[in-house]
C-alpha positions as CSV (number, residue, x, y, z in Angstrom):
1,M,129.9,204.9,130.8
2,N,126.7,207.0,130.3
3,D,123.8,206.8,132.6
4,A,121.7,204.6,130.2
5,M,124.4,202.0,130.2
6,A,125.1,202.3,133.9
7,A,121.5,201.9,135.1
8,P,121.0,198.2,134.2
9,Q,124.4,197.3,135.7
10,R,123.6,199.2,138.9
11,I,120.3,197.4,139.3
12,A,121.9,194.1,138.5
13,A,124.6,194.7,141.1
14,A,122.0,195.5,143.8
15,L,119.9,192.4,143.0
16,R,123.1,190.2,142.8
17,G,124.1,191.3,146.3
18,E,120.6,190.4,147.6
19,L,120.7,187.0,145.8
20,L,124.1,186.1,147.2
21,D,122.9,187.0,150.7
22,G,120.1,184.5,150.2
23,A,117.5,187.3,150.4
24,H,115.3,185.9,147.6
25,P,114.1,182.3,148.1
26,V,113.6,179.8,145.4
27,G,110.6,180.6,143.2
28,T,110.9,184.4,143.7
29,R,109.6,186.2,140.6
30,F,111.2,189.5,139.8
31,R,108.4,191.6,138.5
32,E,109.5,194.2,136.1
33,E,106.9,196.8,137.2
34,D,107.9,196.4,140.9
35,L,111.6,196.7,140.1
36,A,110.9,199.7,137.8
37,A,109.2,201.5,140.7
38,R,111.8,200.5,143.2
39,F,114.7,201.8,141.2
40,D,112.8,204.6,139.5
41,V,113.7,203.5,135.9
42,G,111.8,202.2,132.9
43,R,110.9,198.6,132.4
44,H,113.3,198.3,129.4
45,T,116.1,199.2,131.8
46,V,114.9,196.6,134.3
47,R,114.7,194.0,131.5
48,S,118.4,194.7,130.6
49,A,119.4,194.3,134.2
50,L,117.6,190.9,134.5
51,R,119.3,189.7,131.4
52,L,122.6,190.4,133.1
53,L,121.5,188.2,136.0
54,V,120.4,185.4,133.7
55,E,123.8,185.5,132.0
56,R,125.5,185.0,135.4
57,G,123.3,182.1,136.2
58,L,121.7,183.9,139.1
59,V,118.1,183.8,137.8
60,A,116.4,181.8,135.1
61,H,114.0,183.1,132.5
62,E,110.8,181.1,132.4
63,R,108.1,181.3,129.7
64,H,105.1,183.3,130.8
65,R,106.8,184.1,134.2
66,G,109.9,186.0,133.4
67,A,112.9,186.1,135.6
68,V,112.7,183.8,138.7
69,V,115.1,182.3,141.2
70,A,115.5,178.8,139.8
71,P,114.8,175.8,142.1
72,L,117.6,173.5,143.3
73,S,117.7,170.2,141.4
74,K,120.1,167.3,141.2
75,A,120.7,168.1,137.5
76,R,121.6,171.6,138.3
77,I,123.9,170.7,141.1
78,D,125.7,168.0,139.1
79,E,126.0,170.2,136.0
80,I,127.7,173.1,137.9
81,F,129.9,170.8,140.1
82,D,131.0,168.6,137.2
83,Y,131.9,171.8,135.4
84,R,133.9,173.0,138.5
85,K,135.7,169.7,138.8
86,V,136.8,169.6,135.2
87,L,137.9,173.3,135.3
88,E,139.6,173.4,138.7
89,L,141.3,170.0,138.5
90,G,142.5,170.8,135.0
91,A,143.9,174.1,136.2
92,L,145.5,172.4,139.2
93,R,147.2,169.8,137.1
94,M,148.5,172.5,134.7
95,A,149.8,174.5,137.7
96,L,151.5,171.5,139.3
97,A,153.1,170.4,136.0
98,A,154.5,173.9,135.5
99,G,155.8,174.1,139.1
100,A,153.6,177.2,139.7
101,D,153.8,179.1,142.9
102,L,150.7,178.3,145.1
103,A,151.5,181.1,147.5
104,P,148.4,183.1,146.2
105,V,146.2,180.2,147.2
106,L,147.7,180.1,150.7
107,A,147.2,183.9,151.0
108,E,143.5,183.5,150.3
109,V,143.2,180.7,152.8
110,E,144.9,183.0,155.4
111,R,142.3,185.7,154.6
112,L,139.6,183.2,155.2
113,E,141.2,182.3,158.5
114,A,141.4,186.0,159.4
115,L,137.8,186.4,158.6
116,A,136.9,183.4,160.9
117,E,139.0,185.0,163.7
118,R,137.2,188.2,163.5
119,S,133.8,186.6,163.6
120,P,132.6,183.0,163.4
121,R,129.4,184.2,161.7
122,P,130.4,186.9,159.2
123,S,128.0,188.0,156.5
124,W,127.2,185.2,154.2
125,R,128.2,187.3,151.2
126,E,131.6,188.0,152.8
127,L,132.1,184.3,153.7
128,T,131.3,183.0,150.2
129,N,133.4,185.7,148.6
130,A,136.4,184.6,150.7
131,H,135.7,180.9,149.9
132,S,135.4,181.7,146.1
133,A,138.6,183.6,146.2
134,V,140.5,180.5,147.3
135,H,139.2,178.5,144.4
136,R,139.8,181.3,142.0
137,A,143.4,181.4,143.1
138,I,143.7,177.7,142.3
139,V,142.5,178.3,138.8
140,A,144.6,181.4,138.4
141,A,147.7,179.3,139.3
142,A,147.5,177.6,135.9
143,G,148.4,181.0,134.3
144,N,145.7,180.5,131.6
145,R,143.4,183.5,131.1
146,H,140.7,181.5,129.4
147,L,140.5,179.1,132.3
148,L,140.2,182.0,134.7
149,D,137.5,183.6,132.5
150,S,135.6,180.3,132.5
151,Y,135.7,180.1,136.3
152,R,134.5,183.6,136.7
153,R,131.5,182.7,134.5
154,C,130.3,180.1,137.0
155,E,131.5,181.8,140.2
156,D,128.3,183.6,141.0
157,E,126.1,180.6,140.4
158,V,128.3,178.5,142.8
159,R,127.9,181.1,145.4
160,L,124.2,181.2,144.9
161,L,123.9,177.5,145.2
162,L,125.8,177.6,148.5
163,T,123.0,179.8,150.0
164,F,120.9,176.6,150.1
165,V,123.4,175.1,152.7
166,R,124.0,178.3,154.7
167,P,123.1,176.7,158.0
168,D,125.7,173.9,157.5
169,F,128.7,176.2,157.3
170,D,130.5,178.7,159.4
171,A,133.7,180.6,158.9
172,T,135.7,178.6,161.4
173,S,134.9,175.2,159.9
174,L,135.3,176.4,156.3
175,A,138.7,177.9,157.2
176,A,139.9,174.7,158.7
177,V,138.8,172.6,155.7
178,H,140.6,174.9,153.3
179,R,143.8,175.0,155.4
180,E,144.0,171.3,155.1
181,L,143.2,171.6,151.4
182,V,146.1,174.0,150.7
183,D,148.5,171.9,152.7
184,R,147.6,169.0,150.4
185,L,147.8,171.1,147.3
186,R,151.4,172.1,148.2
187,Q,152.3,168.4,148.5
188,G,151.6,168.1,144.8
189,G,150.8,164.9,142.8
190,D,147.8,162.6,143.7
191,A,147.6,164.1,147.2
192,A,146.8,167.5,145.7
193,T,144.3,166.3,143.0
194,D,142.6,163.9,145.5
195,A,142.2,166.7,148.1
196,L,140.6,169.1,145.5
197,T,138.3,166.3,144.3
198,R,137.1,165.6,147.8
199,D,136.6,169.3,148.5
200,I,134.4,169.8,145.4
201,D,132.5,166.5,145.7
202,D,132.3,165.8,149.5
203,L,132.1,169.4,150.8
204,G,130.2,171.2,148.1
205,R,128.2,168.8,146.0
206,A,127.3,166.4,148.9
207,A,126.1,169.2,151.1
208,L,123.8,170.5,148.4
209,L,122.4,167.1,147.5
210,G,121.7,166.6,151.2
211,A,119.9,169.9,151.4
212,L,117.9,168.9,148.3
213,N,116.9,165.6,149.8
214,R,115.8,167.3,153.1
215,A,113.7,169.8,151.1
216,E,112.1,167.0,149.0
217,E,111.4,164.9,152.1
218,S,109.8,168.0,153.8
219,V,107.5,168.4,150.8
220,R,106.6,164.7,150.8
221,L,105.8,164.7,154.6
222,F,104.3,168.1,155.1
223,G,103.5,169.4,151.7
224,H,105.9,172.5,152.0
């Protein structure tokens, strides 16, 4: 890979890390001139990097504003979590029907538990990476490359959305929830699919909708 090709990816990787750490609040506008100065590159290179982030669902391109951190909305939450539910439940049903080995899912849960044992408050990026690995392993159990590619396309956006509920989660509670989940998955049948549905809807979607409601109530009461 030559330097011209590497520069946009390098910049996108740096900004991705900051976004997944929750360093850029909703509404943040990424100004091309500021990023060009920061990374010592031309604006065309910055523009290419921002396009990579748009493709990953990490920023949105708005007319007359450029690349911004998109706000949380019910439509956005429902769209991504409906997509997750179709994808993950479909993959799980395929895996169960084929008698696939779910040991890789258990291994990722054990890594999450080990992370919790080391520190109840690891870095947010480290925690969401471990959480995402559990769900990626569920999809991978289906043995279908296209399903796994589809999951990877939404993975970063899910992690970004979870930054909105950062105060609601710690490694210990997340590990306990996913230990229960993997135990249910290994039972198979309705116990498995019901448990995964609850995890997606009651843990993820509901937490985000609650955060959205709190933010809207704060704006209504205090104007911010």
